[in-house]
Each structure stands twice: as structure tokens, then as C-alpha cells.
MARTOR-830345 format. One record per residue (C-alpha): residue in one letter; y, z, x. Coordinates in steps of 0.001 Angstrom, whole numbers, plus 500000, padded with zeros to 6 digits. Layout:
! MARTOR-830345
AYZX/...
//
This chain:
! MARTOR-830345
M078309252164458659/R076507254454461114/L076308252954464601/L074980254269467894/V076320252914471208/T074648253464474582/G076593253538477836/A079448255276476036/N081016256322479360/G081003252754480640/L083502249921480621/V082067248071477622/G080386250943475772/S083534253051475687/R085484250166474203/V082816249415471607/C082904253072470524/A086691253051470252/L086835249783468327/L084141250750465835/T085827254115465264/E089140252342464606/Q087325250189462042/G086302253340460184/H082627253479461148/D080614256614461934/V079917256277465676/V077677258196468056/G077957257414471760/L075111258099474187/G075827258516477885/R074453259973481083/G076233263144482124/P079276264748480508/R081682262750478381/R084152260893480612/T086109258831478102/G088354259650475172/G087917258875471515/T087018260820468398/H083430259591468058/R080534261966468555/Y079008262010472029/V075471262953473083/E074399263350476701/V071105261493477236/D069256260024480210/L067975256768478740/T065059256648481177/R063590259744479451/E061900258141476492/A061271261311474474/D064930262315474772/V066049258856473683/A063751258929470661/A065045262356469632/A068707261359470027/I068275258175468006/A066290259910465287/S068956262619465012/A071817260116464797/A069904257946462275/P072012254813462956/E071851251640460932/V072807249659464039/I072357250289467771/I074506248505470361/H073007248802473855/P075334247960476770/A073931250650479122/S072476249140482275/M072161249405486051/T074448246540487046/E074932246988490795/V073007243922491915/D072355244898495522/A071496248486494561/C068873247109492170/E067394244998494961/K067131248031497234/D065701250341494560/P063543248359492134/E062059251550490662/A065488252743489536/A066411249259488314/F063237248977486248/A063751252419484743/A067410251841483857/N067081248274482629/V063550247925481231/T062210251389480416/A065514252431478853/T065805249264476776/A062246249628475531/A062981253239474541/V066157252234472683/A064369249338470975/R061492251594469903/G064035253971468420/A065653251128466517/R062285249920465244/A061337253390464010/L064459253505461832/G064596249844460867/A067972249675462636/H069518246438463856/L069748246151467665/V072370244390469777/H071089244266473359/V073610243356476071/S072322241044478785/T073758238856481534/D074202235330482856/Y072124236451485856/V068957235717483852/F069615232116484966/D069047230756488489/G072517229224488765/D071325225696489509/A072740224014486397/G075388226163484721/P077270226720482537/Y074389227707480272/A074068227550476492/E072168230134474473/D069019227998474343/A068838227360478113/L065632228502479817/P066067231665481934/N064809231647485509/P065851234994487020/K066087235533490786/G066191239017492302/V065426242470490942/Y068544242860488812/A068039239488487159/L064317240064486641/T064800243483485067/K067527242205482753/H065277239348481656/M062432241811481068/A064825243951479051/E065552240997476774/Q061813240662476158/A061466244380475469/A064255244198472896/R062648241197471194/T059193242779471278/F060185245848469289/V063055244378467225/P062314240674466708/G065520240156464727/C067743241688467399/A070790240069468962/I070733239273472686/A074362239243473831/R074802237751477312/T078012238370479176/A079307237889482730/V081682239440485298/V083155241953482865/Y086517243410483888/G089092245679482328/W091668248438482773/P091341251338482924/A088089251080484788/A085207253298483675/G082826254574486326/R082716252379489386/P085497249768489748/N084795246467488032/F085589243163489751/G089051242805488243/A090079246435488799/W088759246358492373/L090659243145493086/V093958244466491719/G093549247722493657/A092888245968496952/L095682243416496583/E098184246082495502/K097524247838498816/G097974244612500749/Q094314244507501730/P092740241116502451/V089780240223500232/K086978237704500517/L086071235902497301/F083319233369496715/E084520229801496431/D081016228582495618/Q080091230877492722/V081155229656489288/V081272232350486576/S082647233201483132/P084987236172483740/S084982238354480628/F087691240795479507/A085956243997478426/D087985244469475233/S087076240956474096/V083391241503474881/A083490244759472897/A084969242984469887/M082182240393469888/L079472243049470277/A080941245117467465/E080950242091465183/L077325241254466005/G076429244823465112/V078412245205461911/R077308241803460624/R073730242485461794/L073459239073463408/G070354238149465397/G069530235585468071/V071143234841471421/W074929234905471842/N077119234226474867/T079654237039474465/C081836236240477458/G085143234759478542/G086041231261477438/T086857229868480904/V084332228883483570/I085866229194487044/D084978230108490628/R085903233558491903/V088655232273494178/G090270230504491242/F090040233700489225/G091657235684492040/R094541233259492431/A095158233191488679/L095185236991488655/C097718237055491500/E100032234778489534/V099925237020486456/F100232240315488385/G102754239090490965/L100383239799493848/D100000237949497149/A097383235216496836/S097453234637500597/L095414237830500934/I092471235979499377/T090102234357501859/P087669231878500316/T084140232465501538/R080674231177500778/M078008233446499416/A075482232601502125/D077916233782504803/L077800237408503592/K074007237840503743/L073848239946500582/A070753241965499721/S070172240222496384/P070365236554495387/R073082235588492923/P073403232485490750/L075931229981492093/R076573227421489343/S076520229991486580/G078845230574483645/L078085230489479935/T079141228099477191/T080922229555474184/D080618226861471490/K078348229017469296/V080537232131469325/R083676230074468748/A082097228501465695/Q080420231563464183/L082244234762465199/E085664235947464102/A086108237582467530/K086688234499469671/P086158234275473435/L089449234343475313/A090731231699477715/L091405233053481184/A095194233028480801/E095027235180477672/S092429237515479212/L094556238080482298/A097677238639480197/R095871241378478248/F094430242813481454/H097912242964482959/A099323244653479852/A096589247294479972/W097221247824483701/K100942248367483114/A100263250745480226/N097678252869482032/R098575252856485725/P099812256137487278/V103591256458487449/
//
């Protein structure tokens, strides 16, 4: 099968490309700037906010399926620069979805638990979004853009994705390991409940949604709902790091630029029942994260 993956330099996109290639598919990865990850798949440099360039790249690749993880995910940066956030999250998604529509290709659009307000999580696939802040609003608008042009698309929501090696800016898990390894104290939210998601597991679920051409909303995330302090302490136990370096803090105390959902997290009953790639419990995710860290860390 011919598949195109956006964000091919990123944490999730790079893993989707690698997994699909291993499965024997013909894969084209799109990314901003030069290629920064390995793999044998084809790579095309494209700025997804340039609609004509996106259309040309998709038409040239002629995929049967497009998987679209590319996104501007820095929440506070989105709040400070809504123009850039809209371009990266809405304009780009609309361009990708138009390209899929033109070819009759299936689309898997990657979204986030931040489309919810965080008042009543964890959320099932049929829960009503109520986004707060620029990042959340643009990701919700991106879902609508995907549905507008490809009504049968899959919306794959994930949350707090982490993995090793990191790709691009450090993800939450890689940042936490790096800081604790150096003996640096860290502040983690005790009042934000999330579904930490191991990138390799997320990639497996996205790949399956693409290859099987499944539509609808899917919570492609970790199988454990936990607060960030609990996640940090569990990570310390697996990695042999000092949990006393973690200081529990409340989100309101940090006066962040953008609002974030507090009681968030996503339920995984649907993916457990219908996908072969199952969401991982936190213990298994952290064990795999630790194995990847040991295999890839500098000697």
C-alpha cells in the first residue's frame, strides 16, 4: 500500500514511517526542512502551510492513505502566536485533507485531548469538545477541516506523547529523564490528570487505522490515566532516578500563558475492543521507554 506521512521528522511521524516501512508498505514522509531521521522511506521537504506545495507533493506521491501527525504542539507558543498556530494546525490540515480528497485517499488526522476543557475527564470518543486556548481551538478546528474534506476520515486523539530518542524538541518523558539524570529538581503538576502515551504505541495504532482505512474518532493513547507527579514517580522507579527531585505543584501557581485541561485523559475501551495494536498500561510503556533509552543513549 502507498502511504504518505506528514511530520516525518517528528516523534510520532518518524515512528509511523519506520513501522509502515517494516510492514512492507511504500512510504513517503513529508517534513519541514532537511531529513533529520533515519529510515529507508522516501522523504520530501515541504512546508505544510504552503498549500500549493502540499497539493503538488501529495499529487506526486499519489498515496492511498495519508497519516497526518504534523502539528504545532507547543501550547504556550501557540497562545503567543495565534497566526503561526492557525497556519500550522488549521491551514496545513485543510491543505492535507484537500490533497486526500483529490485522490480519494483515506485520511488519519492526529488530534489531542486538549480539545476538551478538562472539567470531566477521562473522555470517551463521543464526548463533546470544548477547547480552551489557541492550541486547543486550532486543533479542534483542524478536526473539522479534516472532516469537511474527507468525511470518512479517522480522528486519532492522543495525549502527552513521549519516547526515546526524542525527535526535535524534547518531549515530556525525554525532558524529565534528562533533568533527573543531571540531578536537577523538577516541578510537576499534581492537579493535571492525563493519559501519557508511548510514541511507538501511538504509531502502531495510527498505522493500523491507516492500513485498515478505519474512520471515526479513536483515542490512540496510553492505557493509564494518571497525574503528572504520579507519572514522574513511576518513571523514577523504572529508571532508578531520584524521585525526591520531583516537587508537586499546582498549575495555577505557574501562571502559564495558555490554559490547560486539568481533569483530562482519554478512555481506551474502543481501541482495546477494535484494534490489534492495544494501548499500553503505564508500567509496560515505561519499561519500553527505558529499554529504548538504554539502547540509544550516548556511551
